Residue, then its C-alpha position, 0 to 999 in steps of 0.5 A: m519490467r525494468w529493475s531500478r535500484r536495491s532497496n536501501g530502506p530501514s531493513k536493508t534486505g537489498v530487495l530489487t525495486s521495480y518501477g512501472t516501466l518497461g522496455r517494449l510495450p505490447g502492441g509495439l509501443a516503446g517504453d520510452a513512449y511513457p517516460w515517467r517512473v512510478a514507484r509502488v507503495l504497499s501499505g496497510i492498516q489493522p481493523s481497529g473498527d475506528v480510525h483514530l488520530g494516530n491512523y490519520v498521522g501515520a497512515l491516512r495522511n500519507w496514503v491521500e498524498f502517494q495515491d497521485e503520485h505512486d502505484a499504490f496498493y492499500c489494505i486492511v491486514d486482518l491477519h495482523a489483528l490475530t496478534l491482539p487479544w480480541e475475540p476471533a468472532q469479532l475479526p470479520a465485523t471489525t474488519l468490515q467497520t473499519a473498510q467502512v470508515l476508510m471509505a467515508a474518510 
């Protein structure tokens, strides 16, 4: 994996950012056989159970846009939901419901 640059995002952490290119691919193919670079995106959504306008504007619209242009990973961040005042027994059901709504959207 070729390291391209340090992150210059809002966190200013200096984390190295990788792109989906290799110097030499398995089987002897040169990395320049695939000249494009694809940035990785990791994004998650809390399992509220219902997708609302804020989810659409803040995440879902970008997810659809990024899925064809980036190496994208999307998830339901159910552990983040533990910071909210919910009953712990509700978390599995709301996580499943959120997954169903996202797949249907």
